[in-house]
All heavy atoms as TSV, in Angstrom:
chain	resi	resn	atom	element	x	y	z
A	1	ARG	N	N	89.073	138.851	45.181
A	1	ARG	CA	C	88.968	137.662	46.002
A	1	ARG	C	C	89.847	136.530	45.492
A	1	ARG	O	O	90.083	135.570	46.188
A	1	ARG	CB	C	87.522	137.258	46.138
A	1	ARG	CG	C	86.970	136.595	44.923
A	1	ARG	CD	C	85.534	136.218	45.123
A	1	ARG	NE	N	85.050	135.819	43.828
A	1	ARG	CZ	C	83.842	135.553	43.529
A	1	ARG	NH1	N	82.926	135.664	44.444
A	1	ARG	NH2	N	83.504	135.190	42.326
A	2	ASP	N	N	90.322	136.651	44.264
A	2	ASP	CA	C	91.199	135.618	43.715
A	2	ASP	C	C	92.682	135.909	43.956
A	2	ASP	O	O	93.523	135.111	43.582
A	2	ASP	CB	C	90.961	135.478	42.212
A	2	ASP	CG	C	89.561	134.991	41.905
A	2	ASP	OD1	O	88.986	134.255	42.727
A	2	ASP	OD2	O	89.021	135.358	40.848
A	3	SER	N	N	92.982	137.041	44.557
A	3	SER	CA	C	94.373	137.427	44.794
A	3	SER	C	C	94.868	136.891	46.125
A	3	SER	O	O	94.095	136.676	47.057
A	3	SER	CB	C	94.499	138.948	44.790
A	3	SER	OG	O	94.114	139.463	43.548
A	4	ASP	N	N	96.162	136.718	46.203
A	4	ASP	CA	C	96.809	136.275	47.435
A	4	ASP	C	C	96.606	137.336	48.519
A	4	ASP	O	O	96.996	138.498	48.331
A	4	ASP	CB	C	98.296	136.071	47.161
A	4	ASP	CG	C	99.075	135.594	48.369
A	4	ASP	OD1	O	98.497	135.455	49.465
A	4	ASP	OD2	O	100.286	135.364	48.212
A	5	PRO	N	N	96.013	137.006	49.660
A	5	PRO	CA	C	95.776	137.998	50.713
A	5	PRO	C	C	97.059	138.629	51.237
A	5	PRO	O	O	97.038	139.763	51.708
A	5	PRO	CB	C	95.061	137.223	51.812
A	5	PRO	CG	C	94.919	135.831	51.352
A	5	PRO	CD	C	95.477	135.703	49.996
A	6	ASP	N	N	98.181	137.919	51.119
A	6	ASP	CA	C	99.451	138.480	51.587
A	6	ASP	C	C	99.853	139.718	50.776
A	6	ASP	O	O	100.649	140.524	51.250
A	6	ASP	CB	C	100.562	137.441	51.515
A	6	ASP	CG	C	100.389	136.333	52.540
A	6	ASP	OD1	O	99.674	136.546	53.544
A	6	ASP	OD2	O	100.960	135.247	52.335
A	7	LEU	N	N	99.285	139.866	49.609
A	7	LEU	CA	C	99.548	141.039	48.790
A	7	LEU	C	C	99.063	142.316	49.476
A	7	LEU	O	O	99.629	143.387	49.301
A	7	LEU	CB	C	98.854	140.868	47.429
A	7	LEU	CG	C	98.999	141.972	46.404
A	7	LEU	CD1	C	100.454	142.119	45.972
A	7	LEU	CD2	C	98.127	141.651	45.201
A	8	PHE	N	N	98.039	142.207	50.291
A	8	PHE	CA	C	97.387	143.366	50.886
A	8	PHE	C	C	97.859	143.690	52.301
A	8	PHE	O	O	97.446	144.700	52.874
A	8	PHE	CB	C	95.871	143.158	50.874
A	8	PHE	CG	C	95.343	142.960	49.479
A	8	PHE	CD1	C	95.193	141.685	48.956
A	8	PHE	CD2	C	95.061	144.036	48.665
A	8	PHE	CE1	C	94.736	141.495	47.661
A	8	PHE	CE2	C	94.614	143.860	47.359
A	8	PHE	CZ	C	94.452	142.585	46.863
A	9	PHE	N	N	98.704	142.848	52.878
A	9	PHE	CA	C	99.190	143.051	54.249
A	9	PHE	C	C	100.688	142.854	54.284
A	9	PHE	O	O	101.193	141.841	53.792
A	9	PHE	CB	C	98.512	142.067	55.206
A	9	PHE	CG	C	97.036	142.274	55.282
A	9	PHE	CD1	C	96.187	141.553	54.455
A	9	PHE	CD2	C	96.489	143.199	56.148
A	9	PHE	CE1	C	94.816	141.744	54.498
A	9	PHE	CE2	C	95.118	143.402	56.199
A	9	PHE	CZ	C	94.284	142.673	55.380
A	10	HIS	N	N	101.407	143.801	54.875
A	10	HIS	CA	C	102.865	143.717	54.857
A	10	HIS	C	C	103.395	142.753	55.910
A	10	HIS	O	O	102.895	142.711	57.030
A	10	HIS	CB	C	103.497	145.098	55.031
A	10	HIS	CG	C	103.285	145.713	56.379
A	10	HIS	ND1	N	104.115	145.462	57.435
A	10	HIS	CD2	C	102.337	146.565	56.827
A	10	HIS	CE1	C	103.690	146.140	58.494
A	10	HIS	NE2	N	102.613	146.807	58.142
A	11	PRO	N	N	104.406	141.987	55.509
A	11	PRO	CA	C	105.047	141.093	56.476
A	11	PRO	C	C	105.961	141.885	57.408
A	11	PRO	O	O	106.396	142.990	57.073
A	11	PRO	CB	C	105.846	140.131	55.605
A	11	PRO	CG	C	106.088	140.867	54.341
A	11	PRO	CD	C	104.932	141.817	54.179
A	12	GLU	N	N	106.210	141.346	58.547
A	12	GLU	CA	C	107.121	141.948	59.521
A	12	GLU	C	C	108.491	142.167	58.876
A	12	GLU	O	O	109.027	141.278	58.208
A	12	GLU	CB	C	107.242	140.988	60.703
A	12	GLU	CG	C	107.922	141.530	61.889
A	12	GLU	CD	C	106.989	142.074	62.946
A	12	GLU	OE1	O	105.790	141.746	62.959
A	12	GLU	OE2	O	107.504	142.826	63.755
A	13	GLY	N	N	109.041	143.354	59.024
A	13	GLY	CA	C	110.375	143.649	58.535
A	13	GLY	C	C	110.505	143.792	57.028
A	13	GLY	O	O	111.613	143.693	56.491
A	14	GLU	N	N	109.410	144.033	56.341
A	14	GLU	CA	C	109.456	144.161	54.883
A	14	GLU	C	C	110.281	145.389	54.489
A	14	GLU	O	O	110.017	146.491	54.966
A	14	GLU	CB	C	108.035	144.301	54.329
A	14	GLU	CG	C	107.971	144.441	52.832
A	14	GLU	CD	C	106.547	144.571	52.325
A	14	GLU	OE1	O	105.716	145.195	53.013
A	14	GLU	OE2	O	106.268	144.045	51.249
A	15	PRO	N	N	111.280	145.222	53.611
A	15	PRO	CA	C	112.069	146.371	53.145
A	15	PRO	C	C	111.181	147.375	52.406
A	15	PRO	O	O	110.216	146.998	51.737
A	15	PRO	CB	C	113.096	145.753	52.190
A	15	PRO	CG	C	113.126	144.304	52.537
A	15	PRO	CD	C	111.756	143.962	53.049
A	16	SER	N	N	111.513	148.651	52.515
A	16	SER	CA	C	110.653	149.696	51.946
A	16	SER	C	C	110.487	149.568	50.431
A	16	SER	O	O	109.397	149.808	49.915
A	16	SER	CB	C	111.168	151.080	52.312
A	16	SER	OG	O	112.479	151.269	51.841
A	17	GLN	N	N	111.523	149.182	49.722
A	17	GLN	CA	C	111.395	149.033	48.266
A	17	GLN	C	C	110.424	147.899	47.922
A	17	GLN	O	O	109.581	148.036	47.030
A	17	GLN	CB	C	112.757	148.779	47.625
A	17	GLN	CG	C	112.703	148.789	46.117
A	17	GLN	CD	C	114.084	148.669	45.491
A	17	GLN	OE1	O	115.057	148.347	46.156
A	17	GLN	NE2	N	114.168	148.932	44.206
A	18	SER	N	N	110.523	146.805	48.647
A	18	SER	CA	C	109.599	145.681	48.434
A	18	SER	C	C	108.174	146.100	48.775
A	18	SER	O	O	107.223	145.734	48.081
A	18	SER	CB	C	109.992	144.488	49.296
A	18	SER	OG	O	111.242	143.996	48.902
A	19	ARG	N	N	108.033	146.863	49.838
A	19	ARG	CA	C	106.701	147.326	50.242
A	19	ARG	C	C	106.088	148.210	49.168
A	19	ARG	O	O	104.912	148.071	48.833
A	19	ARG	CB	C	106.784	148.061	51.573
A	19	ARG	CG	C	105.422	148.506	52.059
A	19	ARG	CD	C	105.489	149.153	53.405
A	19	ARG	NE	N	104.153	149.539	53.817
A	19	ARG	CZ	C	103.690	149.421	55.019
A	19	ARG	NH1	N	104.434	148.917	55.974
A	19	ARG	NH2	N	102.468	149.796	55.312
A	20	ARG	N	N	106.871	149.130	48.628
A	20	ARG	CA	C	106.334	150.009	47.569
A	20	ARG	C	C	105.847	149.200	46.373
A	20	ARG	O	O	104.783	149.481	45.823
A	20	ARG	CB	C	107.391	151.034	47.141
A	20	ARG	CG	C	107.542	152.184	48.114
A	20	ARG	CD	C	108.388	153.314	47.528
A	20	ARG	NE	N	109.761	152.906	47.254
A	20	ARG	CZ	C	110.748	152.918	48.142
A	20	ARG	NH1	N	110.515	153.312	49.375
A	20	ARG	NH2	N	111.963	152.541	47.796
A	21	ARG	N	N	106.620	148.184	45.978
A	21	ARG	CA	C	106.199	147.336	44.847
A	21	ARG	C	C	104.926	146.569	45.187
A	21	ARG	O	O	104.008	146.478	44.372
A	21	ARG	CB	C	107.314	146.366	44.475
A	21	ARG	CG	C	108.409	146.972	43.635
A	21	ARG	CD	C	109.295	145.899	43.006
A	21	ARG	NE	N	109.893	145.011	43.996
A	21	ARG	CZ	C	111.104	145.149	44.516
A	21	ARG	NH1	N	111.855	146.158	44.149
A	21	ARG	NH2	N	111.565	144.289	45.401
A	22	ARG	N	N	104.875	145.978	46.385
A	22	ARG	CA	C	103.707	145.197	46.787
A	22	ARG	C	C	102.457	146.074	46.840
A	22	ARG	O	O	101.396	145.699	46.341
A	22	ARG	CB	C	103.949	144.538	48.160
A	22	ARG	CG	C	102.782	143.671	48.625
A	22	ARG	CD	C	102.984	143.187	50.040
A	22	ARG	NE	N	103.345	144.226	50.964
A	22	ARG	CZ	C	102.493	145.129	51.466
A	22	ARG	NH1	N	101.225	145.118	51.116
A	22	ARG	NH2	N	102.912	146.046	52.303
A	23	VAL	N	N	102.588	147.277	47.409
A	23	VAL	CA	C	101.451	148.195	47.506
A	23	VAL	C	C	100.988	148.606	46.109
A	23	VAL	O	O	99.783	148.673	45.844
A	23	VAL	CB	C	101.805	149.422	48.376
A	23	VAL	CG1	C	100.765	150.517	48.238
A	23	VAL	CG2	C	101.953	149.006	49.838
A	24	ALA	N	N	101.914	148.853	45.211
A	24	ALA	CA	C	101.538	149.233	43.841
A	24	ALA	C	C	100.741	148.118	43.163
A	24	ALA	O	O	99.728	148.385	42.505
A	24	ALA	CB	C	102.785	149.567	43.033
A	25	VAL	N	N	101.168	146.879	43.338
A	25	VAL	CA	C	100.445	145.747	42.748
A	25	VAL	C	C	99.068	145.606	43.406
A	25	VAL	O	O	98.058	145.399	42.725
A	25	VAL	CB	C	101.262	144.444	42.872
A	25	VAL	CG1	C	100.444	143.245	42.433
A	25	VAL	CG2	C	102.538	144.543	42.060
A	26	ALA	N	N	99.002	145.754	44.721
A	26	ALA	CA	C	97.715	145.664	45.421
A	26	ALA	C	C	96.755	146.740	44.925
A	26	ALA	O	O	95.569	146.475	44.700
A	26	ALA	CB	C	97.927	145.782	46.927
A	27	ARG	N	N	97.261	147.939	44.736
A	27	ARG	CA	C	96.410	149.033	44.246
A	27	ARG	C	C	95.914	148.754	42.826
A	27	ARG	O	O	94.790	149.113	42.483
A	27	ARG	CB	C	97.154	150.354	44.315
A	27	ARG	CG	C	97.261	150.870	45.724
A	27	ARG	CD	C	97.917	152.209	45.774
A	27	ARG	NE	N	97.863	152.747	47.126
A	27	ARG	CZ	C	98.766	153.543	47.640
A	27	ARG	NH1	N	99.800	153.932	46.922
A	27	ARG	NH2	N	98.632	153.980	48.882
A	28	GLU	N	N	96.739	148.117	42.003
A	28	GLU	CA	C	96.309	147.739	40.653
A	28	GLU	C	C	95.155	146.741	40.723
A	28	GLU	O	O	94.191	146.843	39.960
A	28	GLU	CB	C	97.463	147.143	39.860
A	28	GLU	CG	C	98.500	148.155	39.432
A	28	GLU	CD	C	99.677	147.512	38.717
A	28	GLU	OE1	O	99.557	146.344	38.279
A	28	GLU	OE2	O	100.718	148.172	38.607
A	29	VAL	N	N	95.260	145.792	41.626
A	29	VAL	CA	C	94.181	144.813	41.819
A	29	VAL	C	C	92.915	145.541	42.265
A	29	VAL	O	O	91.825	145.318	41.735
A	29	VAL	CB	C	94.588	143.731	42.844
A	29	VAL	CG1	C	93.400	142.858	43.215
A	29	VAL	CG2	C	95.735	142.884	42.305
A	30	CYS	N	N	93.057	146.430	43.239
A	30	CYS	CA	C	91.899	147.167	43.760
A	30	CYS	C	C	91.241	148.032	42.691
A	30	CYS	O	O	90.012	148.158	42.656
A	30	CYS	CB	C	92.315	148.049	44.940
A	30	CYS	SG	S	92.787	147.139	46.425
A	31	ALA	N	N	92.054	148.622	41.826
A	31	ALA	CA	C	91.518	149.505	40.785
A	31	ALA	C	C	90.564	148.774	39.850
A	31	ALA	O	O	89.660	149.385	39.277
A	31	ALA	CB	C	92.664	150.130	39.990
A	32	LYS	N	N	90.737	147.469	39.709
A	32	LYS	CA	C	89.892	146.670	38.813
A	32	LYS	C	C	88.734	145.985	39.533
A	32	LYS	O	O	87.920	145.318	38.908
A	32	LYS	CB	C	90.747	145.603	38.128
A	32	LYS	CG	C	91.853	146.171	37.283
A	32	LYS	CD	C	92.770	145.081	36.788
A	32	LYS	CE	C	93.979	145.668	36.092
A	32	LYS	NZ	N	94.988	144.664	35.799
A	33	CYS	N	N	88.674	146.150	40.840
A	33	CYS	CA	C	87.697	145.417	41.643
A	33	CYS	C	C	86.324	146.102	41.638
A	33	CYS	O	O	86.239	147.309	41.879
A	33	CYS	CB	C	88.218	145.297	43.080
A	33	CYS	SG	S	87.097	144.385	44.157
A	34	PRO	N	N	85.257	145.352	41.414
A	34	PRO	CA	C	83.920	145.947	41.372
A	34	PRO	C	C	83.397	146.390	42.743
A	34	PRO	O	O	82.434	147.152	42.805
A	34	PRO	CB	C	83.044	144.831	40.790
A	34	PRO	CG	C	83.762	143.572	41.112
A	34	PRO	CD	C	85.232	143.912	41.090
A	35	VAL	N	N	84.022	145.950	43.819
A	35	VAL	CA	C	83.557	146.359	45.156
A	35	VAL	C	C	84.599	147.214	45.879
A	35	VAL	O	O	84.639	147.277	47.099
A	35	VAL	CB	C	83.146	145.145	46.022
A	35	VAL	CG1	C	81.934	144.443	45.430
A	35	VAL	CG2	C	84.312	144.190	46.199
A	36	ARG	N	N	85.404	147.906	45.099
A	36	ARG	CA	C	86.480	148.725	45.675
A	36	ARG	C	C	85.969	149.722	46.706
A	36	ARG	O	O	86.521	149.841	47.795
A	36	ARG	CB	C	87.194	149.470	44.546
A	36	ARG	CG	C	88.249	150.404	45.041
A	36	ARG	CD	C	88.886	151.162	43.917
A	36	ARG	NE	N	89.930	152.028	44.440
A	36	ARG	CZ	C	90.621	152.853	43.708
A	36	ARG	NH1	N	90.410	152.928	42.410
A	36	ARG	NH2	N	91.550	153.598	44.249
A	37	TRP	N	N	84.930	150.448	46.377
A	37	TRP	CA	C	84.456	151.500	47.280
A	37	TRP	C	C	83.805	150.911	48.527
A	37	TRP	O	O	83.962	151.463	49.620
A	37	TRP	CB	C	83.519	152.451	46.541
A	37	TRP	CG	C	84.227	153.087	45.389
A	37	TRP	CD1	C	83.952	152.918	44.064
A	37	TRP	CD2	C	85.376	153.937	45.442
A	37	TRP	NE1	N	84.858	153.622	43.295
A	37	TRP	CE2	C	85.742	154.266	44.120
A	37	TRP	CE3	C	86.139	154.471	46.482
A	37	TRP	CZ2	C	86.819	155.092	43.810
A	37	TRP	CZ3	C	87.221	155.293	46.164
A	37	TRP	CH2	C	87.544	155.591	44.853
A	38	GLU	N	N	83.120	149.805	48.385
A	38	GLU	CA	C	82.537	149.146	49.549
A	38	GLU	C	C	83.641	148.651	50.491
A	38	GLU	O	O	83.529	148.735	51.713
A	38	GLU	CB	C	81.649	147.978	49.132
A	38	GLU	CG	C	80.376	148.388	48.424
A	38	GLU	CD	C	80.539	148.576	46.910
A	38	GLU	OE1	O	81.680	148.656	46.399
A	38	GLU	OE2	O	79.501	148.666	46.236
A	39	CYS	N	N	84.708	148.143	49.909
A	39	CYS	CA	C	85.852	147.669	50.678
A	39	CYS	C	C	86.504	148.825	51.445
A	39	CYS	O	O	86.790	148.709	52.641
A	39	CYS	CB	C	86.850	147.013	49.721
A	39	CYS	SG	S	88.304	146.312	50.492
A	40	ALA	N	N	86.731	149.935	50.758
A	40	ALA	CA	C	87.321	151.110	51.409
A	40	ALA	C	C	86.408	151.621	52.515
A	40	ALA	O	O	86.871	151.949	53.613
A	40	ALA	CB	C	87.579	152.205	50.379
A	41	ARG	N	N	85.122	151.658	52.256
A	41	ARG	CA	C	84.154	152.125	53.258
A	41	ARG	C	C	84.181	151.222	54.491
A	41	ARG	O	O	84.157	151.698	55.620
A	41	ARG	CB	C	82.753	152.157	52.657
A	41	ARG	CG	C	81.619	152.413	53.634
A	41	ARG	CD	C	81.673	153.746	54.297
A	41	ARG	NE	N	81.399	154.759	53.314
A	41	ARG	CZ	C	81.567	156.054	53.528
A	41	ARG	NH1	N	81.967	156.483	54.691
A	41	ARG	NH2	N	81.324	156.917	52.593
A	42	PHE	N	N	84.250	149.912	54.281
A	42	PHE	CA	C	84.332	148.979	55.404
A	42	PHE	C	C	85.546	149.294	56.273
A	42	PHE	O	O	85.453	149.360	57.495
A	42	PHE	CB	C	84.403	147.528	54.909
A	42	PHE	CG	C	84.738	146.568	56.006
A	42	PHE	CD1	C	83.767	146.137	56.893
A	42	PHE	CD2	C	86.044	146.129	56.192
A	42	PHE	CE1	C	84.088	145.281	57.932
A	42	PHE	CE2	C	86.374	145.268	57.219
A	42	PHE	CZ	C	85.384	144.841	58.099
A	43	ALA	N	N	86.700	149.460	55.625
A	43	ALA	CA	C	87.929	149.734	56.375
A	43	ALA	C	C	87.827	151.044	57.142
A	43	ALA	O	O	88.258	151.128	58.303
A	43	ALA	CB	C	89.125	149.764	55.431
A	44	LEU	N	N	87.248	152.052	56.527
A	44	LEU	CA	C	87.091	153.341	57.205
A	44	LEU	C	C	86.084	153.254	58.347
A	44	LEU	O	O	86.339	153.756	59.447
A	44	LEU	CB	C	86.668	154.409	56.204
A	44	LEU	CG	C	87.732	154.781	55.170
A	44	LEU	CD1	C	87.114	155.611	54.052
A	44	LEU	CD2	C	88.884	155.516	55.830
A	45	ASP	N	N	84.959	152.616	58.106
A	45	ASP	CA	C	83.919	152.506	59.132
A	45	ASP	C	C	84.357	151.663	60.323
A	45	ASP	O	O	83.972	151.926	61.452
A	45	ASP	CB	C	82.635	151.910	58.549
A	45	ASP	CG	C	81.900	152.873	57.639
A	45	ASP	OD1	O	82.234	154.080	57.632
A	45	ASP	OD2	O	80.999	152.418	56.918
A	46	SER	N	N	85.170	150.639	60.059
A	46	SER	CA	C	85.573	149.737	61.137
A	46	SER	C	C	86.896	150.152	61.779
A	46	SER	O	O	87.337	149.522	62.739
A	46	SER	CB	C	85.673	148.301	60.619
A	46	SER	OG	O	86.696	148.198	59.649
A	47	GLY	N	N	87.535	151.188	61.239
A	47	GLY	CA	C	88.804	151.642	61.800
A	47	GLY	C	C	89.938	150.659	61.574
A	47	GLY	O	O	90.830	150.532	62.406
A	48	GLU	N	N	89.896	149.985	60.439
A	48	GLU	CA	C	90.923	148.991	60.125
A	48	GLU	C	C	92.297	149.651	60.102
A	48	GLU	O	O	92.515	150.621	59.380
A	48	GLU	CB	C	90.618	148.352	58.766
A	48	GLU	CG	C	91.526	147.241	58.388
A	48	GLU	CD	C	91.501	146.072	59.347
A	48	GLU	OE1	O	90.404	145.532	59.607
A	48	GLU	OE2	O	92.578	145.708	59.847
A	49	ASP	N	N	93.216	149.140	60.907
A	49	ASP	CA	C	94.546	149.737	61.035
A	49	ASP	C	C	95.577	149.170	60.077
A	49	ASP	O	O	96.633	149.776	59.894
A	49	ASP	CB	C	95.073	149.548	62.463
A	49	ASP	CG	C	94.325	150.385	63.477
A	49	ASP	OD1	O	93.818	151.466	63.113
A	49	ASP	OD2	O	94.250	149.959	64.635
A	50	PHE	N	N	95.326	148.016	59.501
A	50	PHE	CA	C	96.350	147.351	58.707
A	50	PHE	C	C	95.835	146.971	57.329
A	50	PHE	O	O	94.658	146.668	57.162
A	50	PHE	CB	C	96.835	146.076	59.425
A	50	PHE	CG	C	97.405	146.367	60.783
A	50	PHE	CD1	C	96.648	146.124	61.916
A	50	PHE	CD2	C	98.671	146.900	60.917
A	50	PHE	CE1	C	97.150	146.399	63.172
A	50	PHE	CE2	C	99.186	147.176	62.172
A	50	PHE	CZ	C	98.427	146.930	63.308
A	51	GLY	N	N	96.738	146.994	56.362
A	51	GLY	CA	C	96.427	146.473	55.043
A	51	GLY	C	C	95.963	147.504	54.039
A	51	GLY	O	O	95.706	148.651	54.353
A	52	ILE	N	N	95.887	147.030	52.809
A	52	ILE	CA	C	95.360	147.818	51.692
A	52	ILE	C	C	93.894	147.424	51.548
A	52	ILE	O	O	93.571	146.252	51.371
A	52	ILE	CB	C	96.118	147.503	50.380
A	52	ILE	CG1	C	97.620	147.704	50.536
A	52	ILE	CG2	C	95.557	148.318	49.224
A	52	ILE	CD1	C	98.054	149.109	50.822
A	53	TRP	N	N	93.028	148.394	51.647
A	53	TRP	CA	C	91.580	148.165	51.541
A	53	TRP	C	C	91.027	149.148	50.523
A	53	TRP	O	O	91.185	150.360	50.683
A	53	TRP	CB	C	90.900	148.398	52.891
A	53	TRP	CG	C	91.257	147.393	53.935
A	53	TRP	CD1	C	92.378	147.386	54.707
A	53	TRP	CD2	C	90.506	146.258	54.324
A	53	TRP	NE1	N	92.364	146.314	55.553
A	53	TRP	CE2	C	91.213	145.592	55.345
A	53	TRP	CE3	C	89.283	145.720	53.900
A	53	TRP	CZ2	C	90.754	144.443	55.936
A	53	TRP	CZ3	C	88.821	144.577	54.514
A	53	TRP	CH2	C	89.556	143.949	55.524
A	54	GLY	N	N	90.408	148.650	49.486
A	54	GLY	CA	C	89.845	149.532	48.461
A	54	GLY	C	C	90.894	150.423	47.817
A	54	GLY	O	O	90.601	151.523	47.394
A	55	GLY	N	N	92.129	149.953	47.785
A	55	GLY	CA	C	93.212	150.733	47.201
A	55	GLY	C	C	93.832	151.744	48.144
A	55	GLY	O	O	94.728	152.480	47.759
A	56	MET	N	N	93.364	151.779	49.385
A	56	MET	CA	C	93.870	152.750	50.354
A	56	MET	C	C	94.809	152.076	51.354
A	56	MET	O	O	94.456	151.059	51.940
A	56	MET	CB	C	92.716	153.398	51.111
A	56	MET	CG	C	91.786	154.195	50.235
A	56	MET	SD	S	90.427	154.903	51.176
A	56	MET	CE	C	91.319	156.101	52.129
A	57	SER	N	N	95.953	152.691	51.562
A	57	SER	CA	C	96.914	152.182	52.529
A	57	SER	C	C	96.542	152.636	53.943
A	57	SER	O	O	95.646	153.477	54.127
A	57	SER	CB	C	98.317	152.704	52.198
A	57	SER	OG	O	98.362	154.110	52.400
A	58	GLU	N	N	97.267	152.109	54.922
A	58	GLU	CA	C	97.076	152.525	56.304
A	58	GLU	C	C	97.288	154.031	56.436
A	58	GLU	O	O	96.523	154.728	57.114
A	58	GLU	CB	C	98.072	151.816	57.241
A	58	GLU	CG	C	97.946	150.319	57.256
A	58	GLU	CD	C	98.945	149.619	56.328
A	58	GLU	OE1	O	99.444	150.243	55.360
A	58	GLU	OE2	O	99.204	148.434	56.565
A	59	THR	N	N	98.310	154.529	55.752
A	59	THR	CA	C	98.642	155.958	55.822
A	59	THR	C	C	97.530	156.812	55.228
A	59	THR	O	O	97.153	157.830	55.810
A	59	THR	CB	C	99.965	156.229	55.085
A	59	THR	OG1	O	100.986	155.388	55.649
A	59	THR	CG2	C	100.385	157.672	55.194
A	60	ALA	N	N	97.004	156.407	54.099
A	60	ALA	CA	C	95.928	157.170	53.452
A	60	ALA	C	C	94.687	157.214	54.342
A	60	ALA	O	O	94.052	158.266	54.478
A	60	ALA	CB	C	95.591	156.569	52.096
A	61	ARG	N	N	94.348	156.081	54.954
A	61	ARG	CA	C	93.185	156.067	55.834
A	61	ARG	C	C	93.421	156.920	57.073
A	61	ARG	O	O	92.535	157.648	57.517
A	61	ARG	CB	C	92.819	154.635	56.219
A	61	ARG	CG	C	92.266	153.837	55.060
A	61	ARG	CD	C	91.657	152.515	55.479
A	61	ARG	NE	N	92.538	151.684	56.295
A	61	ARG	CZ	C	93.483	150.862	55.820
A	61	ARG	NH1	N	93.654	150.769	54.518
A	61	ARG	NH2	N	94.223	150.152	56.634
A	62	ALA	N	N	94.618	156.877	57.612
A	62	ALA	CA	C	94.944	157.689	58.797
A	62	ALA	C	C	94.819	159.161	58.480
A	62	ALA	O	O	94.317	159.941	59.305
A	62	ALA	CB	C	96.338	157.350	59.294
A	63	LYS	N	N	95.262	159.576	57.295
A	63	LYS	CA	C	95.143	160.983	56.896
A	63	LYS	C	C	93.681	161.408	56.822
A	63	LYS	O	O	93.327	162.508	57.227
A	63	LYS	CB	C	95.843	161.226	55.564
A	63	LYS	CG	C	97.338	161.223	55.668
A	63	LYS	CD	C	97.968	161.441	54.302
A	63	LYS	CE	C	99.483	161.350	54.384
A	63	LYS	NZ	N	100.116	161.473	53.061
A	64	LEU	N	N	92.827	160.524	56.303
A	64	LEU	CA	C	91.397	160.859	56.247
A	64	LEU	C	C	90.821	161.042	57.648
A	64	LEU	O	O	90.013	161.931	57.880
A	64	LEU	CB	C	90.621	159.757	55.515
A	64	LEU	CG	C	90.762	159.746	54.008
A	64	LEU	CD1	C	89.989	158.581	53.417
A	64	LEU	CD2	C	90.282	161.048	53.401
A	65	PHE	N	N	91.250	160.213	58.588
A	65	PHE	CA	C	90.765	160.351	59.962
A	65	PHE	C	C	91.246	161.654	60.577
A	65	PHE	O	O	90.515	162.311	61.305
A	65	PHE	CB	C	91.181	159.160	60.827
A	65	PHE	CG	C	90.361	157.946	60.573
A	65	PHE	CD1	C	90.952	156.773	60.098
A	65	PHE	CD2	C	88.995	157.931	60.781
A	65	PHE	CE1	C	90.193	155.657	59.841
A	65	PHE	CE2	C	88.222	156.822	60.533
A	65	PHE	CZ	C	88.818	155.667	60.064
A	66	LEU	N	N	92.475	162.063	60.268
A	66	LEU	CA	C	92.994	163.332	60.792
A	66	LEU	C	C	92.204	164.499	60.240
A	66	LEU	O	O	91.871	165.432	60.958
A	66	LEU	CB	C	94.477	163.485	60.438
A	66	LEU	CG	C	95.443	162.596	61.191
A	66	LEU	CD1	C	96.854	162.761	60.645
A	66	LEU	CD2	C	95.414	162.903	62.683
A	67	ILE	N	N	91.885	164.447	58.952
A	67	ILE	CA	C	91.095	165.512	58.332
A	67	ILE	C	C	89.703	165.552	58.944
A	67	ILE	O	O	89.191	166.610	59.270
A	67	ILE	CB	C	91.016	165.306	56.800
A	67	ILE	CG1	C	92.394	165.510	56.174
A	67	ILE	CG2	C	89.990	166.226	56.166
A	67	ILE	CD1	C	92.486	165.058	54.730
A	68	ARG	N	N	89.107	164.395	59.123
A	68	ARG	CA	C	87.751	164.314	59.660
A	68	ARG	C	C	87.682	164.850	61.078
A	68	ARG	O	O	86.738	165.529	61.463
A	68	ARG	CB	C	87.280	162.855	59.631
A	68	ARG	CG	C	85.853	162.682	60.129
A	68	ARG	CD	C	85.537	161.253	60.395
A	68	ARG	NE	N	86.324	160.833	61.555
A	68	ARG	CZ	C	86.355	159.617	62.030
A	68	ARG	NH1	N	85.685	158.671	61.446
A	68	ARG	NH2	N	87.081	159.308	63.082
A	69	ASP	N	N	88.708	164.536	61.882
A	69	ASP	CA	C	88.685	164.917	63.286
A	69	ASP	C	C	89.200	166.327	63.546
A	69	ASP	O	O	89.145	166.808	64.678
A	69	ASP	CB	C	89.524	163.912	64.109
A	69	ASP	CG	C	88.905	162.527	64.103
A	69	ASP	OD1	O	87.684	162.423	63.856
A	69	ASP	OD2	O	89.635	161.558	64.362
A	70	ALA	N	N	89.683	167.006	62.493
A	70	ALA	CA	C	90.232	168.364	62.669
A	70	ALA	C	C	89.143	169.382	62.894
A	70	ALA	O	O	88.009	169.261	62.623
A	70	ALA	CB	C	91.054	168.738	61.447
């Protein structure tokens, strides 16, 4: 909750190298967070399409939905 929220959501037109660095830093923050799993669960339960939630990217969450719906 003390981190800049922009760390968890990509800006329009963000270069891929910058995105990889930003996501890595966001995941480091999430790894230390005491409510990481609750955050990830919220994003999964609510179908959150954007951002890093509980250390999970949009792509990671989408893959879980594909596995679940298979």
